[in-house]
Structures are given as structure tokens and as C-alpha cells.
C-alpha positions, 0 to 999 in steps of 0.5 A: 499499499503506497502512501503520499502526504500532501499539503494544502497547495498540492491538494487545492492545485491537484483537485483542480485538474480534470484527471486528479483521480490518476493520482491513485494510480501511484498511491493507495491513499493520501495523508493530510495533516489536520493542521492544514484542514483550516486552510481549505476554504473552497467549498469545492475542495472541502467537498471533494476532501470529504468524499475522498475521506469517506471512500477511504482515499484520504486520511486526515492525520491528527496532530502530535505533540513530539512532532510539534516539538521536534519541528520547533527544535529543528526551526530553532536550530536553523534559525540560530546557525549563521 
């Protein structure tokens, strides 16, 4: 089973293509971090996301505290290095 992680920009652009379902020839399921869901403002995109979740083709990943902490640690490390 192949998985892909999508960000909001990719998801919005991907769903605007006529052959958007072709991606499922490569990936069984698309994963979308829940932190990105509020960025989906278009009713058309939200409706398509709901449909894909219902069909089991898209899963919304909950936030994980340890991932947030690690991301902040990396961000601080990068910003502290000249």
C-alpha cells in the first residue's frame, strides 16, 4: 500500500485538474495533516476532501505533540545558525 503526504497547496491544485483521480494509480491513500484543514476554504475542495475521506482515499492525520516539539527544535536550530 503506497501512501503520500499532501500539503494544502498541492491538494488544492491537484483537485483542480480534470484527471485528479489518476494519482490513485500511484498511491493508495493520501495523508493530510489536520493542521492544514482550516486552509481549505473552497467549498468545492472541502466537498471533494470529504468525499475522499468517506471513500477511504484520504486520511486526515491528527497533530502529535512530539512532532510539534521536534519541528520547533529544528526551526530554532536552523535560525540560530548563521
